[in-house]
DOPAMAR-238761 format. One record per residue: x, y, z of N, C-alpha, C, O, CB in turn; residue number from 1. Coordinates in steps of 0.05 Angstrom, whole numbers, plus 5000, padded with zeros to 4 digits. Glycine has a CB too. Layout:
(site (X,Y,Z),(X,Y,Z),(X,Y,Z),(X,Y,Z),(X,Y,Z),NUM) ...
//
This chain:
(site (7393,2722,1485),(7398,2695,1475),(7428,2691,1478),(7444,2709,1472),(7389,2692,1446),1) (site (7436,2667,1486),(7464,2661,1490),(7477,2653,1464),(7464,2644,1445),(7466,2638,1510),2) (site (7503,2657,1463),(7519,2648,1440),(7526,2619,1443),(7528,2609,1466),(7544,2665,1436),3) (site (7529,2604,1421),(7536,2576,1423),(7566,2573,1432),(7582,2591,1429),(7532,2562,1396),4) (site (7572,2550,1444),(7599,2545,1452),(7617,2544,1427),(7608,2539,1405),(7601,2518,1467),5) (site (7643,2549,1431),(7662,2550,1408),(7666,2522,1396),(7662,2502,1409),(7689,2562,1417),6) (site (7673,2522,1370),(7678,2497,1357),(7703,2483,1369),(7704,2458,1370),(7683,2501,1327),7) (site (7722,2498,1379),(7745,2486,1392),(7737,2469,1416),(7746,2447,1419),(7765,2508,1400),8) (site (7721,2481,1433),(7711,2466,1456),(7695,2442,1448),(7699,2420,1459),(7694,2484,1474),9) (site (7678,2445,1429),(7661,2423,1419),(7679,2400,1409),(7674,2376,1415),(7642,2432,1397),10) (site (7699,2407,1393),(7717,2386,1382),(7733,2372,1404),(7737,2348,1402),(7736,2398,1361),11) (site (7742,2387,1424),(7757,2374,1445),(7739,2356,1462),(7748,2334,1469),(7769,2396,1464),12) (site (7715,2364,1467),(7696,2347,1482),(7690,2321,1467),(7691,2299,1477),(7671,2362,1489),13) (site (7683,2325,1441),(7676,2301,1425),(7700,2283,1422),(7697,2259,1423),(7666,2310,1397),14) (site (7724,2294,1418),(7748,2278,1416),(7754,2263,1441),(7762,2240,1440),(7771,2296,1409),15) (site (7750,2275,1465),(7754,2262,1490),(7736,2238,1493),(7743,2218,1505),(7750,2281,1513),16) (site (7711,2241,1483),(7692,2219,1486),(7697,2197,1466),(7698,2173,1473),(7663,2229,1483),17) (site (7702,2204,1441),(7704,2184,1419),(7731,2171,1418),(7733,2147,1414),(7697,2196,1393),18) (site (7752,2187,1420),(7779,2175,1418),(7794,2172,1444),(7812,2156,1446),(7796,2192,1399),19) (site (7786,2188,1464),(7799,2187,1490),(7788,2166,1508),(7799,2161,1530),(7798,2213,1503),20) (site (7766,2154,1501),(7754,2133,1517),(7740,2144,1542),(7733,2128,1560),(7775,2114,1525),21) (site (7735,2169,1543),(7722,2181,1566),(7691,2180,1562),(7681,2181,1540),(7731,2211,1570),22) (site (7677,2177,1584),(7648,2177,1582),(7638,2206,1578),(7653,2225,1583),(7635,2165,1608),23) (site (7614,2209,1568),(7603,2235,1563),(7601,2251,1589),(7605,2275,1590),(7576,2233,1549),24) (site (7593,2238,1610),(7590,2251,1635),(7616,2260,1647),(7619,2281,1658),(7575,2233,1655),25) (site (7637,2243,1644),(7664,2250,1654),(7675,2273,1638),(7688,2291,1649),(7683,2226,1653),26) (site (7670,2274,1612),(7679,2296,1595),(7665,2322,1603),(7677,2343,1602),(7675,2289,1565),27) (site (7640,2320,1609),(7625,2343,1618),(7637,2356,1643),(7640,2380,1645),(7595,2337,1622),28) (site (7644,2339,1662),(7656,2349,1687),(7684,2360,1681),(7691,2382,1691),(7659,2326,1708),29) (site (7700,2347,1664),(7727,2356,1658),(7727,2383,1644),(7743,2400,1651),(7741,2335,1640),30) (site (7708,2387,1626),(7708,2412,1610),(7689,2433,1622),(7688,2455,1611),(7701,2407,1582),31) (site (7675,2427,1643),(7658,2446,1656),(7633,2454,1641),(7624,2477,1641),(7673,2471,1662),32) (site (7621,2435,1627),(7596,2440,1613),(7575,2420,1622),(7581,2402,1638),(7600,2437,1582),33) (site (7551,2423,1613),(7530,2405,1622),(7532,2377,1608),(7542,2375,1586),(7502,2417,1616),34) (site (7522,2357,1622),(7522,2330,1611),(7505,2329,1585),(7512,2315,1566),(7511,2310,1631),35) (site (7482,2343,1586),(7464,2341,1562),(7478,2353,1538),(7474,2343,1516),(7438,2356,1568),36) (site (7493,2375,1541),(7508,2386,1518),(7527,2366,1507),(7529,2363,1483),(7522,2412,1526),37) (site (7542,2353,1524),(7562,2334,1515),(7549,2311,1500),(7558,2303,1479),(7578,2322,1539),38) (site (7527,2301,1511),(7513,2279,1498),(7502,2287,1471),(7504,2273,1451),(7490,2269,1516),39) (site (7491,2312,1469),(7480,2322,1444),(7502,2326,1423),(7498,2320,1400),(7464,2348,1449),40) (site (7525,2337,1432),(7547,2341,1413),(7557,2315,1401),(7563,2313,1377),(7569,2357,1426),41) (site (7560,2295,1419),(7570,2269,1409),(7550,2257,1390),(7558,2246,1370),(7576,2250,1433),42) (site (7524,2258,1397),(7504,2247,1380),(7504,2262,1352),(7502,2249,1332),(7476,2250,1393),43) (site (7505,2288,1353),(7506,2304,1328),(7531,2297,1311),(7529,2295,1287),(7506,2334,1334),44) (site (7554,2293,1325),(7578,2285,1310),(7575,2258,1297),(7583,2254,1274),(7602,2285,1329),45) (site (7563,2239,1311),(7559,2212,1300),(7540,2213,1277),(7543,2197,1257),(7550,2193,1321),46) (site (7519,2230,1278),(7499,2231,1257),(7507,2247,1233),(7501,2239,1210),(7473,2242,1268),47) (site (7522,2269,1237),(7528,2287,1215),(7557,2290,1209),(7565,2300,1188),(7517,2314,1221),48) (site (7575,2281,1227),(7603,2284,1223),(7614,2310,1232),(7638,2316,1228),(7610,2280,1193),49) (site (7597,2326,1245),(7605,2352,1256),(7590,2358,1281),(7566,2351,1283),(7601,2374,1235),50) (site (7603,2371,1300),(7590,2380,1325),(7582,2409,1323),(7576,2421,1344),(7608,2375,1349),51) (site (7582,2420,1299),(7575,2449,1296),(7546,2454,1305),(7529,2437,1302),(7578,2457,1267),52) (site (7541,2477,1316),(7514,2484,1325),(7496,2487,1302),(7504,2495,1280),(7514,2509,1342),53) (site (7470,2481,1306),(7450,2486,1286),(7444,2516,1286),(7453,2531,1303),(7425,2469,1290),54) (site (7428,2524,1267),(7421,2553,1264),(7405,2562,1289),(7387,2548,1299),(7405,2558,1239),55) (site (7412,2585,1298),(7398,2598,1320),(7383,2622,1310),(7395,2639,1297),(7418,2606,1343),56) (site (7357,2622,1315),(7341,2645,1306),(7338,2645,1276),(7337,2624,1263),(7353,2671,1315),57) (site (7336,2668,1265),(7332,2671,1236),(7311,2692,1231),(7298,2703,1249),(7324,2645,1224),58) (site (7307,2697,1206),(7287,2718,1197),(7260,2705,1196),(7256,2685,1183),(7295,2730,1170),59) (site (7241,2718,1209),(7213,2709,1207),(7198,2732,1194),(7195,2754,1205),(7201,2702,1235),60) (site (7188,2728,1170),(7174,2749,1156),(7149,2758,1170),(7136,2742,1185),(7167,2741,1127),61) (site (7142,2783,1167),(7117,2794,1179),(7093,2779,1168),(7091,2774,1144),(7115,2824,1175),62) (site (7074,2774,1185),(7050,2760,1177),(7029,2779,1166),(7015,2773,1146),(7038,2745,1200),63) (site (7027,2802,1178),(7005,2821,1170),(7015,2840,1149),(7021,2864,1154),(6996,2836,1195),64) (site (7017,2831,1124),(7025,2847,1102),(7005,2843,1079),(6988,2825,1080),(7054,2840,1092),65) (site (7006,2861,1060),(6989,2858,1036),(6959,2860,1043),(6950,2879,1055),(6994,2832,1023),66) (site (6945,2840,1034),(6915,2840,1037),(6907,2839,1067),(6887,2851,1074),(6903,2816,1022),67) (site (6922,2824,1083),(6915,2823,1112),(6919,2850,1125),(6903,2858,1142),(6933,2802,1126),68) (site (6940,2864,1118),(6944,2891,1128),(6922,2910,1120),(6911,2925,1136),(6971,2902,1120),69) (site (6915,2909,1094),(6894,2926,1084),(6867,2920,1098),(6852,2939,1105),(6890,2922,1054),70) (site (6861,2895,1103),(6837,2887,1117),(6837,2898,1145),(6817,2908,1155),(6833,2856,1117),71) (site (6860,2896,1158),(6862,2905,1186),(6858,2935,1188),(6844,2945,1206),(6889,2898,1198),72) (site (6869,2950,1169),(6866,2980,1169),(6837,2987,1164),(6826,3004,1178),(6884,2993,1148),73) (site (6824,2973,1145),(6796,2979,1140),(6778,2971,1163),(6760,2986,1170),(6787,2964,1114),74) (site (6784,2948,1176),(6769,2938,1198),(6772,2956,1223),(6753,2958,1239),(6777,2910,1205),75) (site (6795,2969,1226),(6800,2986,1250),(6783,3011,1249),(6782,3026,1269),(6829,2993,1251),76) (site (6770,3017,1227),(6752,3040,1225),(6727,3037,1241),(6713,3057,1247),(6746,3046,1197),77) (site (6719,3013,1249),(6695,3008,1264),(6703,2999,1293),(6727,2994,1298),(6677,2986,1251),78) (site (6684,2998,1310),(6689,2989,1337),(6700,2960,1337),(6691,2944,1321),(6664,2991,1355),79) (site (6719,2955,1355),(6730,2928,1357),(6743,2924,1384),(6748,2942,1399),(6751,2923,1334),80) (site (6747,2898,1390),(6764,2891,1413),(6787,2874,1402),(6784,2863,1380),(6747,2875,1434),81) (site (6808,2873,1417),(6831,2857,1407),(6823,2827,1405),(6831,2814,1386),(6855,2860,1426),82) (site (6808,2817,1425),(6799,2789,1423),(6782,2785,1398),(6785,2764,1384),(6783,2782,1448),83) (site (6765,2804,1392),(6749,2802,1368),(6765,2802,1343),(6759,2786,1325),(6729,2825,1368),84) (site (6785,2819,1341),(6802,2819,1317),(6817,2793,1313),(6819,2782,1291),(6822,2843,1318),85) (site (6828,2783,1335),(6842,2757,1334),(6824,2735,1324),(6832,2719,1307),(6854,2750,1362),86) (site (6799,2734,1335),(6781,2713,1326),(6771,2718,1298),(6767,2698,1283),(6757,2711,1345),87) (site (6768,2743,1289),(6760,2748,1262),(6782,2740,1242),(6776,2729,1221),(6754,2778,1258),88) (site (6807,2745,1249),(6829,2737,1231),(6828,2707,1227),(6831,2697,1204),(6857,2745,1244),89) (site (6824,2692,1248),(6824,2663,1246),(6799,2654,1230),(6801,2636,1213),(6824,2650,1273),90) (site (6776,2666,1236),(6751,2658,1223),(6751,2664,1193),(6742,2648,1176),(6727,2671,1236),91) (site (6762,2687,1185),(6761,2696,1157),(6784,2686,1141),(6781,2679,1117),(6759,2725,1156),92) (site (6808,2685,1153),(6832,2678,1137),(6846,2653,1146),(6863,2643,1132),(6851,2701,1139),93) (site (6837,2641,1169),(6851,2617,1179),(6879,2624,1189),(6896,2606,1190),(6853,2596,1157),94) (site (6883,2649,1197),(6909,2658,1207),(6908,2662,1237),(6891,2676,1247),(6918,2684,1192),95) (site (6927,2649,1251),(6929,2653,1279),(6948,2677,1285),(6971,2677,1276),(6939,2628,1294),96) (site (6937,2697,1298),(6953,2720,1306),(6952,2724,1336),(6935,2714,1349),(6944,2746,1291),97) (site (6971,2739,1346),(6972,2746,1374),(6961,2774,1378),(6959,2789,1359),(7001,2744,1385),98) (site (6953,2780,1403),(6942,2806,1409),(6963,2828,1402),(6955,2849,1392),(6935,2808,1438),99) (site (6988,2823,1407),(7009,2842,1402),(7013,2849,1372),(7021,2870,1365),(7035,2833,1414),100) (site (7006,2830,1355),(7009,2835,1327),(6987,2854,1315),(6992,2867,1295),(7007,2808,1312),101) (site (6965,2855,1328),(6943,2872,1318),(6941,2899,1332),(6924,2915,1326),(6917,2857,1320),102) (site (6959,2904,1351),(6959,2930,1365),(6966,2953,1347),(6966,2976,1355),(6978,2930,1388),103) 
//
């Protein structure tokens, strides 16, 4: 995953567009970034007052814990297929899981 552009660059690009009278596309060429990034930064600045990046990633808690984990361990004692386990999870608990989660 890539890191976001620095706040210094974001502020210079937004400043060039809003106070420098430059178009977003011209600012993109001048600073060597994509046009879509420039347009998004200016839009974000106008809406929120800051061109700071939004959160990237984050913690996603494990889905198969507690009762679901206990059910999976008990269920693994009998014959099964991965497709069968995935469909059983959805049928019994209404939980969508991936094949990799039940391996």
